[in-house]
C-alpha positions as CSV (number, residue, x, y, z in Angstrom):
1,M,18.0,60.7,-43.6
2,T,19.4,57.5,-42.4
3,T,17.4,54.4,-42.0
4,P,17.5,52.9,-38.6
5,L,19.0,49.4,-38.4
6,P,16.5,46.7,-37.6
7,R,16.6,45.7,-34.0
8,S,17.3,42.2,-33.0
9,P,14.5,40.6,-31.0
10,R,15.1,40.7,-27.3
11,P,15.9,37.4,-25.7
12,A,13.1,35.9,-23.8
13,A,13.0,36.9,-20.2
14,R,14.4,34.3,-17.9
15,P,11.9,33.1,-15.3
16,S,12.6,34.5,-11.9
17,R,13.9,32.3,-9.1
18,T,10.5,32.3,-7.5
19,G,8.9,31.2,-10.8
20,R,11.3,28.3,-11.1
21,I,10.7,27.2,-7.5
22,R,6.9,27.2,-8.1
23,T,7.3,25.3,-11.3
24,A,9.5,22.7,-9.6
25,A,7.0,22.4,-6.7
26,A,4.1,21.9,-9.1
27,A,6.0,19.2,-10.9
28,A,6.9,17.5,-7.6
29,L,3.2,17.6,-6.5
30,A,2.1,16.2,-9.8
31,G,4.6,13.4,-9.6
32,A,3.6,12.6,-6.0
33,A,-0.1,12.4,-7.1
34,L,0.8,10.0,-9.9
35,I,2.8,7.8,-7.6
36,A,0.0,7.8,-5.0
37,T,-2.5,6.8,-7.7
38,L,-0.3,4.0,-9.1
39,T,0.5,2.6,-5.7
40,G,-2.9,2.6,-4.2
41,C,-2.5,5.4,-1.8
42,S,-5.3,7.3,-3.4
43,G,-8.0,5.2,-1.8
44,L,-8.0,2.7,-4.6
45,S,-6.6,-0.5,-3.3
46,F,-6.4,-4.1,-4.3
47,Q,-7.6,-6.8,-1.9
48,D,-7.3,-10.5,-2.5
49,D,-10.4,-12.6,-2.7
50,I,-11.1,-15.0,0.2
51,C,-11.6,-17.8,-2.2
52,S,-10.9,-18.4,-5.9
53,G,-13.5,-18.4,-8.5
54,G,-15.7,-21.5,-8.3
55,E,-15.2,-21.8,-4.6
56,Y,-17.1,-20.7,-1.5
57,P,-15.8,-20.0,2.0
58,V,-16.6,-22.1,5.1
59,M,-15.7,-21.7,8.7
60,S,-14.6,-24.2,11.3
61,I,-17.2,-24.8,14.0
62,G,-16.0,-23.4,17.4
63,S,-12.8,-21.8,16.2
64,T,-11.6,-19.2,13.8
65,G,-10.3,-21.5,11.1
66,S,-11.7,-21.3,7.6
67,A,-11.4,-23.0,4.2
68,C,-12.6,-22.8,0.6
69,V,-14.8,-25.5,-0.9
70,K,-15.4,-26.1,-4.6
71,D,-18.8,-25.1,-5.8
72,G,-21.2,-28.1,-5.7
73,E,-19.2,-29.9,-3.0
74,K,-20.6,-30.5,0.5
75,V,-19.2,-28.6,3.5
76,P,-16.5,-30.8,5.1
77,E,-17.1,-32.3,8.6
78,G,-16.3,-29.8,11.3
79,Y,-17.1,-26.8,9.1
80,T,-20.2,-24.8,8.3
81,R,-21.2,-22.1,5.9
82,Y,-21.0,-18.5,7.1
83,P,-24.4,-16.9,8.1
84,E,-26.1,-15.3,5.2
85,G,-25.0,-11.6,4.8
86,K,-22.0,-12.2,7.0
87,V,-19.7,-14.0,4.4
88,P,-16.2,-12.5,4.0
89,Q,-15.5,-11.8,0.4
90,K,-12.1,-10.0,0.5
91,V,-9.1,-10.4,2.8
92,D,-9.4,-7.8,5.6
93,D,-13.0,-6.8,4.8
94,E,-15.5,-6.2,7.6
95,W,-16.6,-9.9,7.9
96,D,-13.1,-11.3,7.5
97,V,-12.0,-9.2,10.5
98,Y,-15.1,-10.0,12.5
99,W,-14.7,-13.8,12.1
100,R,-11.2,-13.6,13.5
101,T,-12.7,-13.3,17.0
102,H,-16.0,-15.0,16.5
103,S,-17.3,-18.4,15.4
104,L,-20.4,-20.5,15.4
105,D,-21.1,-23.3,17.8
106,E,-22.6,-26.6,16.9
107,D,-26.1,-25.0,17.2
108,G,-25.2,-22.2,14.8
109,K,-25.0,-19.6,17.6
110,V,-22.4,-16.9,17.3
111,I,-19.7,-17.2,20.0
112,D,-16.6,-15.1,20.9
113,V,-13.3,-16.7,20.3
114,P,-10.1,-15.2,21.8
115,E,-7.7,-13.9,19.1
116,A,-5.0,-16.3,18.2
117,G,-1.7,-14.7,19.2
């Protein structure tokens, strides 16, 4: 009786074309998700503060101008503090956008101001 020769292992099956396309598509989606996360497109974004640390924002009376004043210093003439609860904290936040078309008059009453063009 003859002893059969050992068989060499079969080479690994090559992935089908469809499998390679799916793998490439999954890699592309994973890369796009990573890019979106790193660039802020995922809902996480960076906004600049209205003022630096140690400062508070003030608005000009009767117009849409604003400034930042060092903590402990008085509000400059022609400016006033924002109403409590309506102080912009970040660029383009709700109150920053609102005060672009509104201001306070000399009596502290909210007034409409046309947008600067």
